[in-house]
N, C-alpha and C positions, 0 to 999 in steps of 0.2 A: 794179853794185853789189847788185841784186836776186839775181843768180845767185851772188855771191859769198856772200851771206848764206844763200840756200838750201843752198850746199854746205856751209857752216859749221854749220848746223842738223842736216843729216844725218850731217855727222861727228860731232857731239855726240850724237845718238841712238845711233850705232854704238858710241862710246866707252863711253856710260854702259851698254848692254845686254852689252857685251863682259864686263863683270864679274859674275861667277855670283852670283847673290842667294842666300843661304841661306834655309832653310825659315822659319826664325824671324824673317826680315825681308822678307817678302814684299811688304810695303806701303811699301817704303822711297822717301823722298821722290825720290831720283836718278831711279829708273825713271818715275816720274810726269812729272818736268819733261822728260824726254827725248820722251815720247810727247805731252806737252802742246804741245811745239814744232811737232809735226806737225797739231795741232788747232788752231792759235792762231786760225784764222779763225772757230771757232765761239765766240769769246770776245766778238764784238761784237753789239750788239743786246740785247735784253731778256734778264735771267738766266735760265739753264736750270733753276737750282737755288736756291731761296730757304731760308735758314735763320733762323729765328726762335727766339732762346733765352729761354725763360721760366723763370726760377729755375735750377734744375738740370737742367732739361729741353730739349733741343733738338727743334725742331719743323722738319722738312725737307719742303719740297714741291717735287715735280717738276713744273716749270712750262714744259712745252711743249704746251699744251692743243690747239693746233690739230694738233700731231702725235701726240695722244693720249699724250702724256707720254714717247715713246719715247725710249730712252737713247742720247746721243751720247758720244763719247769724252772730251768735255770733262767731262761730268756724271760718268763714272767716276772721272776724275782728282779732281774736287772732292770726291767721296765719300771717296775714298782719303786726302785730304788731312785732312778732318774726323776720320776714324776714328782716324788718326794722333794728332791733336791730342787728341781724347777720351780717348786712353789714355795721355798723357803725366801725368808726376807732378803737374805742376800744373793739370790739369784740374778743373773744377768741373761738367762734364756727367756725369750719372749715369743718364741714361736718354735714349733719342731716338725720336720717332715720325715714319714715313714715310707721306707721302700723296700724292696726285696733285691737280693744278689743274684745273679747268674742269667738273668735275661728271660727266664722262663715263667717265674711265679713272683708274685708278691707274697704270698704265704698260702700254701695248699692245707693249712689246718693245724690242729694239736697233734703232739706226739701220741696219739691213742695206742700206737703198738706198745709203748712203754707201759701204759695203762693195763693193757691186755696182759701183757707178759708178768706184771707184778700182780694183778688181781687173781691170775691163775695159780699162782703160789698158795693163796688162800691166807687168811687171817681172821681171828676171831672178831676183829672190829670192822671187817669188810662190809661196806654199805651202810654204815652207821654215821659216816662222816667224821669219825674220829681221827685225829692227827697221827702222822707217824708211819703212814702208808701211802704209797703213789697214788692210788686210785682216790684218795681223799684230798691229798696235798695237792695234786696237779690241778684238779677242779676247782678247789679253793682259791689257789693263788691265781689261777687264770681269771676266775670270775672277779677277785678283788681288783686285779689290774684292768678288766673292763670296766668295773665301777669307777676306778680311779680316773681312765682314761674319759668316761663319759660325763665327768664332773669335773673335769679339767679347765681351769681359766685361761690357761696356755693353749693358743689355738694349733690344731694339728691339721696337717694337710698329708694325705695318704694317696701315694702314687701307684694305682691299681694297674700296673703294666704287665699284665700276665693272669696267672690262676690266683683266684681268690675265694677260698672256700674255708667253712667251719672257722676255726679259731683265727684265721685271716681276716674273716668277715668281723669277729669280735675286737681284734686289735685295732680296727680301722673305722667300721660303720658308725660308731658313737662318737668321733671326732668332727670336727666342724666341717673339713673339706674332703671330699672322695673324689678323685680325679680318674676317670676311665679313660682308656686308650683303645685303639683298634685291637690290641692283644689281650684285652680282658675277657676273661671267663670265671663269672661268678656263680656260686651256689652254696646252698646250705644241704648237703646231701646224706645227714645223719640217718634218715630212715632206711637208708641201704646198709646200716652196720649195726642195727639195733640200739640206736640212740634217737635224739629228737633235735631240731634247731635250738641250740642254747647258746652261750656267750652273751646273753641279753637280746636274743632275737625276738623274744616274745614282745618286746617293747617295739622295735622298729617295724616288725611284721604286723603287730596290732594297731598301727597307725596308717597302715596303707589305704589309701582312700578308694581305690578301685575294687569294686564287689568280687570277691572270691580270689583275689591274687594273693593274699597272705596265706590262706588255706592251700591253694596250688603250689605255692613255693614251698611251704612247711611239709606237706604230704609227700609230694613228688621229688623235691630236691632238683627241680629242674635247672639247667645251666642257662645263664642269661649273657647276652653280650652288651656292649657299649649302649645300643640303641634302647634296649629295654631297660637299662639301669637308669638312663638319663629320663626316660619316659615316666618311670615309676618314682622318680625323686631319690633312687638309693645312691646314685652317683650325683655329685653336684656340678661335675663339669665334663666335658668331653674334650681332651687335648690330644692330638696326634703323639706317638710315642716319640718320634724324632724332636719334639719341641721340650720335652721333659727337662732336659739340661739348662735350657734356658729359663724354664719355670723355675728351677730350683734357684739358679743364680739371681734371678729377679726377686725371688722372695728373701733371700739374703740380703739384697741391697735395700729392699724395702723396709725390713723390720729392724726395730729397735727393741728396747727392753720392756716396753710398754704392751702387755697382752692385747688389751682393748683396742689400742691404736693399730696393733698389727692385724686384728681381725678383718678391719675394713682395707688395710694396705694389701692383705693376701687375696682378698676378693677382687680387688682391682687388677692384681697381676693375673688372676687366672681368668677373669673376664677378657683381659688383652689377649691371652693366649689360647683361650678355647675355640673351637669350631664348631659349627652347626652340624646336626647330624640328623639323618632322616630316620625317624622313629616309626613310619608307617609300616615297615617289613619286620618289626620286631615280633617275637612270639606272642608278647602280651597284646600288642594292638592287633595283630591279625586274628587272634582267638579270644578276644575279648568277651564277645558274647557267649561263647561256649563256657568259657571260665567262668563267667557270672551265673549261668544256668546251673551248671554242674557242682560248681565248688562252695556255692553258699547253701547246699543242701544241709540239713541240720545234723546228719550224721555220716560217718565214713562209709557205710553200707549204701546210704543215699547217694553219695559221690559217685561210687562205682556204678550203681544202677544208671544214674543220669548219664554218664561217660557212655555206657553201653547202649543207651537209648539214641544218642547222636548219630544216627545212621548215615547222614551225609558227610560226616567230618573224618577225614582220614587222620587228622590230628588228634581226635578225640579217641579214635580206636587205638593209636600208639599209645597215647597217655593212659587208656584203661589197660591196656596189656602190661606197661611198666608198672604200674601201680600195684597191680596184682604180684609182682615180684619182691615186692618190698615187705619189711617187717610189719605184720599186722598190729602188734602192740605199739610199735612206735608211731605209726600213722594216727591211731587213736588218741595216744598220749600227746601228740603234738597238737592235735585239734583240742583236746581238754586244756593245754597250756594256754592256747591262743584264747580260748573262750573265758578263761579265767585270769587274763593278764592283767597287771597294773600299769598305768602309764609311768610309775615311778621305777626307775631302773633297778635299785637295790632290792625292792621287794621281788621283781622278776627274777633277779638273779638267785635270790634266796629260795625261789619256788624251784628253779631250775637246778639248784644245786640238790635240792631233796630228790628230785627225779633222777638226776646223773647219779647218784649214790645207789639209788634203788637199780638203776640199770647196770650198775658194775657189780652188784652183789651176786654171789654165786648162782650158777646155773642160768642166768639171763641171756636173752638173745644178742647182748653185745658181744659175747665172747664167740659165738657163732657168727656174727657178722664181720668181726674183724679177721676171723679165720678165714672167711670165703672170700673177702675182698683183697686182704693185706698180707696174710700169711700163706695159704695154700694156692689162693688166686684162681679158686675153680669157678668163682662167682655163682656158685649153687647152694647158698645157705638153706638150712632146714630149720625154718623158724617154728617156735613152740610158744603159743598156740600158732597153728599154719593157716586159720583162717580168721578173717575180721569178725565173723558171726561168734567165734570162739572167745573173743575177748570182751569181758563184761565191764560196764561202767565200774563197778565195784573193784574189779582188777585195776583199773587205770587210777583210779582215786587213791589208790594205796601209794602209788608213786609219789603223791604229794603230800603225804602225811608227815608230821613234824618228825625230824630226826633227833637222835640222843645228842649229836653234835652239829648244831646249825651253823650257818653262814653268817657271819656277824661282822 
C-alpha cells in the first residue's frame, strides 16, 4: 500500500508539472500541491511558519529557531499559498511583515542539507529540473516564491534582526522594505559550498551602483553589517532592535486594506522610527577604492592578481587569502551570471534554476561543499577543479544551458 501511494504521489507530481505554467501564473496552487506531496514529512511537529493577522496586516514569523529559521520546501509552499490568498479579490490583507523567531536569525538560508541528502541518493532525473525529487522541487518552489514576493502588490516589510543569508535574502530582498538593526549579519556565502548567489540575487546585485561591489559580494560571500547595507541600498532603513515591536504595532495601526495607500503609510512609520547610522566605518566604504580597482577586472584570475598586487592593504591580503579557499567553479559561475543577468526577475530566476540544477547533479562541488561546511564541518573542501585556471569559460557556460524541465 505504501509503495502504491508513493507511485501515485510521484505520478501526480509529474502530471502537474507537465502542464506548462504561464508567466502570469507562476504561483498556481497546482504546482505547489505537487511539490508539497514530496515534502509531506515536514508537516509534522511544530509549525515552521506562524501567521498572525492583526487588522489588515499579516505578521509572518519564520519559526525554526533551532535551525536559524532556514527555509524548507514546506515553508516555501505555505508562503506561496499565502501570497495567492492575499492577492485574491476577497482578501482583506493590505500589508505583511516577515520576521524570524528565536532572536538570533531572520533566516540563515535554505535547507540545503536536505537537498544534499536527497541528491546523494541519486536519481536518473537529477540535474534535469524534472519534478519529483527534492533537488529540483526545492529550488523550483523557492524561486517561484521569490518571484511571487518580488511581483507582489501587497507591500512587504522584512525585519532583519539577526542573520540574513542565502534563502533568507531571497525571502526579503525583493520586498518593498528591508529593515536592518544592530544585530543584522547579511551575506550570500554560496561560493563556500559549491553554489552561487541565487534566489534572484543576480537582479539586485546587478543593480549595485558602486564599482566592483556586486562582484565582491558574489565572489567572496562577504558578511555585511547594517552600515554597509544602508550605504549600499540593500537595507532601506536602520532601526534599533529595541524599537521593532513599536514598528510592528505602528504598521498595524497605519495599514488598511489598500496596498497602495499602505506603501506610503509604512514608509512614514519607518521614517519615524529609523535612526541615522554612520556608514563611514563600513567595509564597503573603507575599501571602496580597492574594491573598484580589483573587482572590476574582466576575469576571476584578474581579480585575484589585482588583490595580490595591493601591497599596502591588509584588507586586500585577507580577501585574497579568503578567495583562494572558495570553490573555483562557483566563483567563475557567479561572475558569468552577473555579466549575463537580466533586469527581469523571472528571467534571472530561470537562469539561476538552470545553474542550480547543474550544481546539484552528480559529482559536483556542491556535495563536497556541504560535506565540509555542514556535515563533517572540517571546513577543508577538496574542490574539483581545484584552481581557477582549470575552469574554462566553456565549462561555466554549460551551467546555464537549457534544461529538459525549465522553471516556468
